[in-house]
MDTraj code that builds the backbone (N, CA, C; nanometers):
import mdtraj as md
import numpy as np

residues = "MET HIS ALA ASN TRP LYS THR TRP ALA HIS VAL THR LYS LEU ASP PRO ASP LYS HIS LEU PRO PRO GLY ALA VAL GLU GLU ILE VAL THR SER GLY THR ASP ALA LEU MET LEU SER GLY THR LEU ASN VAL THR ARG GLU ASN LEU ARG GLU LEU LEU ASP LEU VAL SER ALA HIS GLY LEU PRO LEU VAL VAL GLU PRO ALA SER PRO ASP CYS ALA ILE PHE ASP GLY ARG ILE ASP HIS LEU PHE VAL PRO SER VAL MET ASN ALA SER ASP VAL ARG TRP ILE VAL GLY LYS HIS TYR ALA TRP LEU ARG HIS ALA SER SER ILE GLU TRP GLU MET VAL VAL PRO GLU ALA TYR ILE VAL LEU ASN PRO ASN SER ALA VAL GLY ARG VAL THR GLY ALA ASP CYS".split()
xyz = np.array([
    [-1.1692, -0.3909, -1.5407],
    [-1.0462, -0.3320, -1.5745],
    [-1.0295, -0.2296, -1.4627],
    [-0.8660, -0.2808, -1.4123],
    [-0.8193, -0.1832, -1.3458],
    [-0.7803, -0.0426, -1.4151],
    [-0.7267, 0.0167, -1.3356],
    [-0.6791, 0.1610, -1.3567],
    [-0.5126, 0.1398, -1.4106],
    [-0.4950, 0.1937, -1.5452],
    [-0.3105, 0.1597, -1.5947],
    [-0.2609, 0.2829, -1.5130],
    [-0.2026, 0.2221, -1.3928],
    [-0.1148, 0.2688, -1.3189],
    [0.0229, 0.3264, -1.4019],
    [0.0390, 0.3061, -1.5033],
    [0.1811, 0.3013, -1.6210],
    [0.1648, 0.4604, -1.6649],
    [0.0307, 0.4833, -1.6581],
    [0.0126, 0.6969, -1.7458],
    [0.0071, 0.7195, -1.5832],
    [0.0039, 0.6924, -1.4723],
    [0.0012, 0.8024, -1.3471],
    [0.1467, 0.9060, -1.3366],
    [0.1133, 1.0357, -1.3151],
    [0.2415, 1.1016, -1.2928],
    [0.2549, 1.1165, -1.1525],
    [0.1362, 1.1341, -1.0571],
    [0.1387, 1.1823, -0.9410],
    [0.0489, 1.0707, -0.8298],
    [0.0798, 0.9951, -0.7681],
    [0.0001, 0.9474, -0.6374],
    [0.0503, 1.0020, -0.5061],
    [-0.0879, 1.0214, -0.4188],
    [-0.0674, 1.0472, -0.2994],
    [-0.0493, 0.9313, -0.2090],
    [0.0042, 0.9075, -0.1304],
    [0.0389, 0.8044, -0.0022],
    [-0.0168, 0.8605, 0.1148],
    [-0.1150, 0.7766, 0.1308],
    [-0.2172, 0.7991, 0.2601],
    [-0.1968, 0.6726, 0.3875],
    [-0.1464, 0.7479, 0.4689],
    [-0.1210, 0.5876, 0.6078],
    [-0.2524, 0.5591, 0.6859],
    [-0.2839, 0.4951, 0.6650],
    [-0.3681, 0.4623, 0.8090],
    [-0.3658, 0.4800, 0.8989],
    [-0.2828, 0.4854, 0.9775],
    [-0.2510, 0.5145, 1.1031],
    [-0.2189, 0.6623, 1.1214],
    [-0.2441, 0.7244, 1.0590],
    [-0.2136, 0.8626, 1.0588],
    [-0.3803, 0.9036, 1.0549],
    [-0.4118, 1.0516, 1.1644],
    [-0.5190, 1.0720, 1.0881],
    [-0.5494, 1.2041, 1.0402],
    [-0.6355, 1.2191, 0.9565],
    [-0.6367, 1.2867, 0.8848],
    [-0.7377, 1.4099, 0.8999],
    [-0.7186, 1.5529, 0.9004],
    [-0.8078, 1.6616, 0.9783],
    [-0.9158, 1.6763, 0.8787],
    [-1.0156, 1.7517, 0.9508],
    [-1.1377, 1.7173, 0.8439],
    [-1.1136, 1.8501, 0.7016],
    [-1.1612, 1.8029, 0.5923],
    [-1.1160, 1.8693, 0.4922],
    [-1.0018, 1.8293, 0.3788],
    [-0.9335, 1.7545, 0.4911],
    [-0.7897, 1.6717, 0.3999],
    [-0.8336, 1.5589, 0.2604],
    [-0.9505, 1.5026, 0.2928],
    [-0.9634, 1.4274, 0.1562],
    [-1.0319, 1.5086, 0.0769],
    [-1.1336, 1.5740, 0.0762],
    [-1.0925, 1.6905, -0.0379],
    [-1.0167, 1.7409, -0.1066],
    [-0.9606, 1.8166, -0.0341],
    [-0.8312, 1.8983, -0.0815],
    [-0.7242, 1.7876, -0.1468],
    [-0.7014, 1.6742, -0.1134],
    [-0.6344, 1.5845, -0.1953],
    [-0.6843, 1.5200, -0.3255],
    [-0.8153, 1.4750, -0.3105],
    [-0.8779, 1.4443, -0.4216],
    [-0.8838, 1.5239, -0.5402],
    [-0.8981, 1.6531, -0.5011],
    [-0.9357, 1.7819, -0.5632],
    [-0.7597, 1.8091, -0.6287],
    [-0.6593, 1.7742, -0.5457],
    [-0.5227, 1.8388, -0.5836],
    [-0.4820, 1.8209, -0.7380],
    [-0.4980, 1.7436, -0.8036],
    [-0.4759, 1.6688, -0.9342],
    [-0.3898, 1.5512, -0.9155],
    [-0.3840, 1.5030, -0.8384],
    [-0.3345, 1.3665, -0.8086],
    [-0.3901, 1.2506, -0.8728],
    [-0.3035, 1.1297, -0.9246],
    [-0.3394, 1.0651, -1.0435],
    [-0.4246, 0.9336, -0.9602],
    [-0.4092, 0.9159, -0.8348],
    [-0.4501, 0.8054, -0.7506],
    [-0.3843, 0.8145, -0.6158],
    [-0.4714, 0.7032, -0.5186],
    [-0.4098, 0.7360, -0.3915],
    [-0.3962, 0.5586, -0.3275],
    [-0.2678, 0.6153, -0.2581],
    [-0.2119, 0.4742, -0.2170],
    [-0.1862, 0.4776, -0.0678],
    [-0.2986, 0.3247, -0.0252],
    [-0.3217, 0.3420, 0.0909],
    [-0.1741, 0.2722, 0.1648],
    [-0.1296, 0.3183, 0.2411],
    [-0.0132, 0.2764, 0.2879],
    [0.0660, 0.2837, 0.4023],
    [0.1730, 0.2034, 0.4956],
    [0.1979, 0.2783, 0.5887],
    [0.3082, 0.1508, 0.6521],
    [0.4179, 0.1860, 0.7360],
    [0.4828, 0.0790, 0.8092],
    [0.4582, 0.0595, 0.9380],
    [0.3974, 0.1127, 1.0025],
    [0.3623, 0.0984, 1.1853],
    [0.2160, 0.0774, 1.1758],
    [0.1721, -0.0010, 1.2931],
    [0.0244, 0.0196, 1.3602],
    [-0.0559, -0.0065, 1.2271],
    [-0.0446, -0.0378, 1.1213],
    [-0.1376, -0.0894, 1.0124],
    [-0.1817, -0.1957, 1.0231],
    [-0.3539, -0.1836, 1.0606],
    [-0.4307, -0.2880, 1.0534],
    [-0.5091, -0.3081, 0.9412],
    [-0.6001, -0.4391, 0.9676],
    [-0.6862, -0.4741, 0.8732],
    [-0.8104, -0.3371, 0.8650],
    [-0.8658, -0.3449, 0.9955],
    [-0.9418, -0.2297, 1.0247],
    [-0.9165, -0.0792, 1.0155],
    [-0.7986, -0.0219, 1.0229],
    [-0.8037, 0.0501, 1.0278],
    [-0.7437, 0.1332, 0.8343],
    [-0.6829, 0.0403, 0.7775],
    [-0.7343, 0.0114, 0.6337],
    [-0.8096, 0.0183, 0.5708],
    [-0.9585, -0.0520, 0.5952],
    [-1.0686, -0.0207, 0.5720],
    [-1.1422, 0.0981, 0.5981],
    [-1.1125, 0.1281, 0.7309],
    [-1.1867, 0.2774, 0.7344],
    [-1.1149, 0.3744, 0.6446],
    [-0.9907, 0.3765, 0.6320],
    [-0.9580, 0.4765, 0.5434],
    [-0.9974, 0.4203, 0.3758],
    [-0.9904, 0.3352, 0.3479],
    [-1.0995, 0.2969, 0.2580],
    [-1.2212, 0.3496, 0.2356],
    [-1.3050, 0.3304, 0.3462],
    [-1.4155, 0.3813, 0.3264],
    [-1.4310, 0.5484, 0.3283],
    [-1.3308, 0.6103, 0.3905],
    [-1.3568, 0.7075, 0.3810],
    [-1.2853, 0.7911, 0.2032],
    [-1.1834, 0.7479, 0.1361],
    [-1.1940, 0.8200, 0.0115],
    [-1.2068, 0.7316, -0.0975],
    [-1.2904, 0.5849, -0.0566],
    [-1.3719, 0.5616, -0.2319],
    [-1.4468, 0.6010, -0.3259],
    [-1.5478, 0.6988, -0.2250],
    [-1.6286, 0.7354, -0.3258],
    [-1.5998, 0.8482, -0.4204],
    [-1.4627, 0.8925, -0.4022],
    [-1.3828, 1.0288, -0.4685],
    [-1.3570, 0.9579, -0.5989],
    [-1.3376, 0.8552, -0.6248],
    [-1.3625, 0.8019, -0.7908],
    [-1.2332, 0.7970, -0.8672],
    [-1.0951, 0.8392, -0.7426],
    [-0.9880, 0.8149, -0.8105],
    [-0.9448, 0.6795, -0.7638],
    [-0.8602, 0.6360, -0.8809],
    [-0.8134, 0.4823, -0.8229],
    [-0.7143, 0.4772, -0.7168],
    [-0.7445, 0.3545, -0.6599],
    [-0.7368, 0.3117, -0.5631],
    [-0.6019, 0.1955, -0.5299],
    [-0.5015, 0.2088, -0.4363],
    [-0.4178, 0.1108, -0.4455],
    [-0.3548, 0.0831, -0.3354],
    [-0.3825, -0.0506, -0.2836],
    [-0.3135, -0.0967, -0.1491],
    [-0.1592, -0.1368, -0.1512],
    [-0.1248, -0.0992, -0.0647],
    [0.0616, -0.1436, -0.0783],
    [0.0520, -0.2309, 0.1146],
    [0.0448, -0.3344, 0.1109],
    [0.0552, -0.4150, 0.2385],
    [0.1788, -0.4229, 0.2791],
    [0.1827, -0.3691, 0.4389],
    [0.2938, -0.4010, 0.5009],
    [0.2887, -0.5249, 0.5671],
    [0.1704, -0.6248, 0.5884],
    [0.1905, -0.7497, 0.6317],
    [0.1014, -0.8077, 0.5870],
    [0.0915, -0.9359, 0.5603],
    [-0.0108, -1.0218, 0.4779],
    [-0.1706, -1.0078, 0.5365],
    [-0.1844, -0.9520, 0.6577],
    [-0.3372, -0.9464, 0.6838],
    [-0.3802, -0.7633, 0.6201],
    [-0.2856, -0.7180, 0.5792],
    [-0.3223, -0.5933, 0.5029],
    [-0.3568, -0.6329, 0.3342],
    [-0.3385, -0.7617, 0.3105],
    [-0.3247, -0.7622, 0.1433],
    [-0.4741, -0.7723, 0.1177],
    [-0.5785, -0.6776, 0.1402],
    [-0.7072, -0.7071, 0.0473],
    [-0.7295, -0.6510, -0.0788],
    [-0.8397, -0.7267, -0.1285],
    [-0.8688, -0.7944, -0.2112],
    [-1.0375, -0.7146, -0.2468],
    [-1.0463, -0.6133, -0.1977],
    [-1.1727, -0.5421, -0.2011],
    [-1.2116, -0.4829, -0.3381],
    [-1.3444, -0.5122, -0.3959],
    [-1.3490, -0.4907, -0.5185],
    [-1.3506, -0.3340, -0.5462],
    [-1.3122, -0.2233, -0.4750],
    [-1.2730, -0.0895, -0.4912],
    [-1.1401, -0.0677, -0.5160],
    [-1.0635, -0.1681, -0.4751],
    [-0.9010, -0.1464, -0.4866],
    [-0.9074, -0.1745, -0.6466],
    [-0.7856, -0.0769, -0.7089],
    [-0.7762, -0.1286, -0.8399],
    [-0.6555, -0.1785, -0.8275],
    [-0.5518, -0.1424, -0.7672],
    [-0.4124, -0.2232, -0.7430],
    [-0.3760, -0.2667, -0.6210],
    [-0.2817, -0.3816, -0.6284],
    [-0.2259, -0.4221, -0.5015],
    [-0.0392, -0.4172, -0.5234],
    [0.0202, -0.3180, -0.4360],
    [0.1766, -0.2634, -0.5187],
    [0.2230, -0.3638, -0.3949],
    [0.2878, -0.4500, -0.4319],
    [0.3646, -0.5584, -0.3530],
    [0.5049, -0.5224, -0.3398],
    [0.5267, -0.4510, -0.1841],
    [0.6593, -0.4498, -0.1928],
    [0.7757, -0.5194, -0.1469],
    [0.9104, -0.5633, -0.2050],
    [0.9781, -0.5798, -0.1432],
    [1.1055, -0.5291, -0.1288],
    [1.1523, -0.5346, 0.0203],
    [1.2799, -0.4603, 0.0380],
    [1.4016, -0.5388, 0.0123],
    [1.4411, -0.4978, -0.0950],
    [1.5975, -0.5412, -0.1727],
    [1.7133, -0.5717, -0.0596],
    [1.7013, -0.4905, 0.0146],
    [1.8154, -0.4938, 0.0991],
    [1.7696, -0.5075, 0.2625],
    [1.7127, -0.5992, 0.2737],
    [1.6704, -0.6172, 0.4207],
    [1.7368, -0.7114, 0.4825],
    [1.7592, -0.7413, 0.6063],
    [1.8487, -0.8393, 0.6457],
    [1.7517, -0.9778, 0.6892],
    [1.6243, -0.9570, 0.6586],
    [1.5600, -1.0583, 0.6880],
    [1.4894, -1.1244, 0.5895],
    [1.4858, -1.1888, 0.4891],
    [1.4205, -1.2370, 0.3910],
    [1.3058, -1.2423, 0.3561],
    [1.2241, -1.2282, 0.4952],
    [1.0964, -1.2175, 0.4860],
    [1.0532, -1.1138, 0.4365],
    [1.1019, -1.0057, 0.4338],
    [1.0616, -0.8779, 0.3802],
    [1.0633, -0.9012, 0.2586],
    [1.1759, -0.9571, 0.1775],
    [1.1726, -0.9786, 0.0380],
    [1.0649, -1.0572, -0.0269],
    [1.0531, -1.1859, 0.0468],
    [0.9173, -1.2788, -0.0648],
    [0.8521, -1.3280, 0.0933],
    [0.8689, -1.3686, 0.1783],
    [0.8036, -1.4301, 0.3171],
    [0.7198, -1.3816, 0.3254],
    [0.6758, -1.2648, 0.3654],
    [0.5472, -1.1781, 0.3991],
    [0.4344, -1.2107, 0.2383],
    [0.5063, -1.1716, 0.1290],
    [0.3937, -1.2252, 0.0312],
    [0.3474, -1.3528, 0.0238],
    [0.4409, -1.4399, 0.0523],
    [0.4042, -1.5525, 0.0546],
    [0.2918, -1.5794, 0.1415],
    [0.2738, -1.5772, 0.2344],
    [0.1631, -1.5658, 0.3504],
    [0.0624, -1.5235, 0.3126],
    [0.0770, -1.4215, 0.2645],
    [-0.0997, -1.3754, 0.2076],
    [-0.1490, -1.4331, 0.0950],
    [-0.0745, -1.4733, 0.0086],
    [-0.0858, -1.5930, -0.1230],
    [-0.1396, -1.7264, -0.0934],
    [-0.0823, -1.7963, 0.0364],
    [-0.1215, -1.9002, 0.0885],
    [-0.2862, -1.8648, 0.1367],
    [-0.3017, -1.7512, 0.1846],
    [-0.4101, -1.7570, 0.2846],
    [-0.5527, -1.6778, 0.2002],
    [-0.5032, -1.6229, 0.0310],
    [-0.5902, -1.5766, -0.1009],
    [-0.7129, -1.6581, -0.1668],
    [-0.8121, -1.6618, -0.1263],
    [-0.8908, -1.7848, -0.1810],
    [-0.8920, -1.7435, -0.3461],
    [-0.8813, -1.6285, -0.4056],
    [-0.8710, -1.6308, -0.5194],
    [-0.7957, -1.4932, -0.5451],
    [-0.7166, -1.4615, -0.6573],
    [-0.6286, -1.3426, -0.6845],
    [-0.6791, -1.3304, -0.7888],
    [-0.7041, -1.2034, -0.8659],
    [-0.6915, -1.0982, -0.9769],
    [-0.5328, -1.0681, -0.9888],
    [-0.4709, -1.1447, -1.1151],
    [-0.3164, -1.1391, -1.1017],
    [-0.2910, -0.9955, -1.1922],
    [-0.4165, -0.9626, -1.2480],
    [-0.3556, -0.8283, -1.3326],
    [-0.3849, -0.7176, -1.2653],
    [-0.4200, -0.7133, -1.1141],
    [-0.4187, -0.6093, -1.0105],
    [-0.3106, -0.5517, -0.9361],
    [-0.1874, -0.6957, -0.9241],
    [-0.1036, -0.7329, -0.8351],
    [0.0230, -0.6588, -0.9089],
    [0.0714, -0.5594, -0.8623],
    [0.2378, -0.4974, -0.9188],
    [0.3382, -0.4983, -0.8113],
    [0.4572, -0.6044, -0.8378],
    [0.5520, -0.5796, -0.7867],
    [0.6168, -0.4682, -0.7656],
    [0.6847, -0.4608, -0.6614],
    [0.7632, -0.3185, -0.6127],
    [0.9045, -0.3769, -0.5702],
    [1.0231, -0.3282, -0.6300],
    [1.1493, -0.3486, -0.5513],
    [1.1932, -0.2303, -0.4948],
    [1.2034, -0.2459, -0.3267],
    [1.2402, -0.1225, -0.2774],
    [1.3880, -0.1611, -0.2269],
    [1.4769, -0.0470, -0.2054],
    [1.5971, -0.0160, -0.1568],
    [1.6028, 0.0569, -0.0458],
    [1.6274, 0.0466, 0.0737],
    [1.5965, 0.1477, 0.1748],
    [1.7193, 0.2234, 0.2014],
    [1.7325, 0.3123, 0.2360],
    [1.8804, 0.4216, 0.2362],
    [1.8621, 0.4856, 0.3415],
    [1.7500, 0.4981, 0.4452],
    [1.7668, 0.5621, 0.5602],
    [1.7236, 0.4194, 0.6487],
    [1.8433, 0.3818, 0.7444],
    [1.8399, 0.2892, 0.8238],
    [1.7270, 0.3359, 0.9778],
    [1.7322, 0.4544, 0.9749],
    [1.6200, 0.5141, 1.1247],
    [1.4929, 0.5237, 1.0022],
    [1.4496, 0.5031, 0.9081],
    [1.3090, 0.5177, 0.8748],
    [1.2622, 0.3801, 0.9511],
    [1.1261, 0.4432, 0.9437],
    [1.0426, 0.3018, 1.0017],
    [1.0547, 0.1716, 0.9412],
    [1.0087, 0.1781, 0.7838],
    [1.0860, 0.0950, 0.7073],
    [1.2231, 0.0258, 0.7462],
    [1.3297, 0.1263, 0.7343],
    [1.4592, 0.0612, 0.7825],
    [1.4375, 0.0016, 0.9155],
    [1.3960, 0.0220, 0.9943],
    [1.4374, -0.0356, 1.1275],
    [1.3545, -0.2033, 1.1162],
    [1.2267, -0.2015, 1.0726],
    [1.1010, -0.2868, 1.0875],
    [1.1967, -0.3785, 0.9986],
    [1.2554, -0.3806, 0.8808],
    [1.2718, -0.4558, 0.7969],
    [1.4289, -0.5279, 0.8078],
    [1.5203, -0.4078, 0.8976],
    [1.6788, -0.4341, 0.9509],
    [1.7739, -0.4380, 0.8150],
    [1.6654, -0.3274, 0.7392],
    [1.7417, -0.3098, 0.5816],
    [1.9319, -0.2466, 0.5983],
    [2.0202, -0.3239, 0.5038],
    [2.1409, -0.2624, 0.5097],
    [2.1714, -0.1951, 0.4318],
    [2.1720, -0.0414, 0.5255],
    [2.1973, 0.0974, 0.4574],
    [2.3311, 0.1084, 0.4575],
])
top = md.Topology()
chain = top.add_chain()
for i, resn in enumerate(residues, 1):
    res = top.add_residue(resn, chain, resSeq=i)
    for name in ("N", "CA", "C"):
        top.add_atom(name, md.element.get_by_symbol(name[0]), res)
traj = md.Trajectory(xyz[None], top)
């Protein structure tokens, strides 16, 4: 059974490309957050995502992966949900559906109850996600 994300009041987003100082994970998991989202826009790889997952998975909080690219859509038994972002104002349709179609084609089996679609509208064209997706802000 996957954690019920609809009951969460606070989610802490952790970027696999950012270094966490010693003690940060313990401080975060005891802060009262309801879940941890592993997500980032730039330089996220399957390797650094798995390293972060290894670092946080033993703490008992629900874990979400929000993949920025098809190779970061992991279906690890430790993951409670895969939040699938679609950038609705992207100038390139691949950021609306194409990137997700790529991981769907390569996934051997998917537990659909763990997949949660997200609709993003990017408001800051200078943000990393705005630049990468070519968002029309």
